C-alpha positions as CSV (number, residue, x, y, z in Angstrom):
1,M,0.0,0.0,0.0
2,T,2.9,2.4,0.4
3,T,3.6,2.2,-3.3
4,L,0.5,4.2,-4.3
5,P,1.3,7.3,-2.1
6,T,4.9,7.2,-3.3
7,L,3.7,7.0,-6.9
8,L,1.3,9.9,-6.4
9,F,4.1,12.0,-4.8
10,A,6.5,11.2,-7.7
11,L,3.8,12.2,-10.2
12,F,3.1,15.4,-8.3
13,L,6.8,16.3,-8.3
14,A,7.0,15.5,-12.1
15,L,4.1,17.9,-12.7
16,V,5.8,20.6,-10.6
17,Q,9.0,20.1,-12.6
18,A,7.1,20.3,-15.9
19,A,5.7,23.7,-14.9
20,A,9.0,24.7,-13.4
21,P,10.0,28.3,-13.7
22,S,13.5,29.0,-14.9
23,V,14.3,31.9,-12.7
24,R,16.4,31.4,-9.6
25,P,15.7,33.3,-6.4
26,L,19.4,34.4,-6.3
27,P,22.0,34.8,-9.1
28,G,23.7,31.5,-9.8
29,P,25.5,29.4,-9.0
30,L,23.3,28.6,-6.0
31,T,25.1,27.2,-2.9
32,V,22.9,25.1,-0.7
33,T,24.1,25.4,2.9
34,R,21.3,23.2,4.4
35,W,19.1,20.9,2.4
36,W,15.4,20.3,2.6
37,D,14.7,17.7,5.3
38,P,10.9,17.3,5.6
39,P,9.6,16.2,9.0
40,P,8.0,12.7,9.4
41,T,4.8,14.3,10.7
42,P,3.4,17.8,10.4
43,Y,4.5,18.9,13.9
44,A,7.8,17.1,14.1
45,A,11.3,18.7,13.7
46,G,12.6,19.1,10.2
47,H,13.9,21.7,7.8
48,R,11.0,22.9,5.7
49,G,13.0,24.6,2.9
50,V,16.5,25.1,1.8
51,D,19.1,27.6,2.9
52,L,21.0,29.3,0.1
53,S,24.3,31.1,0.9
54,A,24.0,34.8,0.0
55,P,25.4,38.1,1.3
56,V,23.2,40.6,3.2
57,G,21.8,43.0,0.7
58,A,21.4,40.4,-2.1
59,E,18.5,41.0,-4.4
60,L,15.9,38.2,-4.3
61,R,13.8,37.5,-7.4
62,A,10.4,36.0,-8.0
63,V,10.9,32.5,-9.4
64,A,7.7,32.8,-11.5
65,D,4.7,35.0,-12.1
66,G,2.4,35.3,-9.2
67,R,0.9,37.4,-6.5
68,V,2.2,38.6,-3.1
69,H,0.5,36.6,-0.4
70,Y,2.3,38.1,2.6
71,A,5.0,40.7,3.0
72,G,5.8,41.6,6.6
73,W,7.2,40.4,9.9
74,V,7.0,37.0,11.5
75,A,8.8,36.2,14.8
76,G,11.1,39.3,14.4
77,R,12.1,38.4,10.8
78,G,11.0,39.9,7.5
79,V,9.1,37.3,5.4
80,L,7.8,37.3,1.9
81,S,5.4,34.8,0.5
82,L,4.3,34.6,-3.1
83,V,1.5,32.5,-4.6
84,L,2.7,31.4,-8.1
85,A,0.4,31.1,-11.1
86,N,0.4,27.2,-10.7
87,G,-1.0,27.6,-7.1
88,L,2.2,26.8,-5.2
89,R,3.5,29.2,-2.6
90,T,7.1,30.2,-2.2
91,T,8.5,31.8,1.0
92,Y,11.7,33.9,1.5
93,E,13.3,34.9,4.8
94,P,14.9,37.0,6.3
95,V,14.1,39.8,3.9
96,R,13.1,43.3,3.5
97,P,10.1,43.0,1.0
98,L,10.1,45.5,-1.9
99,V,6.5,44.5,-2.9
100,S,3.1,44.8,-1.1
101,E,0.5,42.2,-0.3
102,G,-1.9,41.6,-3.1
103,G,0.5,43.0,-5.7
104,R,1.4,41.1,-8.9
105,V,5.0,40.0,-9.5
106,T,6.6,38.7,-12.7
107,A,9.3,36.0,-13.0
108,G,12.7,37.5,-12.4
109,Q,11.4,40.7,-10.7
110,V,13.4,41.8,-7.7
111,V,10.9,41.3,-4.8
112,A,13.1,41.6,-1.7
113,V,16.5,42.2,-0.2
114,L,18.2,39.7,2.0
115,T,18.7,41.0,5.6
116,A,20.7,39.8,8.6
117,G,19.1,37.5,11.2
118,S,18.8,34.1,9.5
119,H,19.1,30.8,11.4
120,C,22.3,30.0,9.5
121,P,25.9,30.6,10.9
122,A,26.6,32.9,7.9
123,P,24.0,35.0,6.0
124,C,21.6,32.9,3.9
125,L,18.2,32.9,2.3
126,H,15.7,30.4,3.7
127,W,13.6,29.5,0.7
128,G,10.5,27.4,1.1
129,L,7.8,25.9,-1.1
130,L,4.3,24.8,-0.1
131,A,1.4,23.1,-1.9
132,G,-1.5,24.0,0.4
133,E,-0.1,23.1,3.9
134,T,2.4,20.5,2.6
135,Y,6.0,21.6,2.4
136,L,7.9,20.6,-0.7
137,N,11.5,20.9,-1.8
138,P,11.8,24.3,-3.4
139,L,14.8,23.1,-5.6
140,S,12.2,21.1,-7.5
141,L,11.1,24.4,-9.1
142,L,14.4,24.9,-10.8
143,P,15.2,23.2,-14.1
144,R,17.5,20.2,-13.8
145,P,21.0,20.6,-15.2
146,T,21.5,19.0,-18.6
147,A,24.3,16.4,-18.6
148,R,26.7,16.9,-21.4
149,L,29.4,14.5,-22.6
150,L,32.8,16.0,-23.3
151,P,35.0,14.7,-26.1
152,A,37.7,12.3,-24.9
153,A,41.2,13.9,-24.5
154,P,43.6,13.1,-27.3
155,G,45.2,9.7,-26.6
156,G,42.8,9.1,-23.7
157,T,40.3,6.3,-23.3
């Protein structure tokens, strides 16, 4: 019976990937300092997003067209939440939002500036993704790299 939920989750991730925006929240290359580690139950400990290394003051971009769901303070940190056109919601923290609740955003638009006060040892962006109340891996929004074969070196095998 565990095969059906696993299959449905894999199908959902494939659909997310098929509708994946191609804009990164930060300029590349992205450096993940802490990976997504979903909790086993909704109230258990886990890491409900990814931490991306970035300097304070870095410009953060909307990864897709959407609408500003929330722009304000939560627990002493600036938080920005965007509802994407596909219904998924991305979150960015700690930030100084540059957009207002209810406003429209376009893919690649600068929507916030990274501020100090993250839970990382060095400055970082905590980037999250939700489908309803279910946390997903935000890296699934980004296109997968294309593998390319290089020609063999002369005389090599």
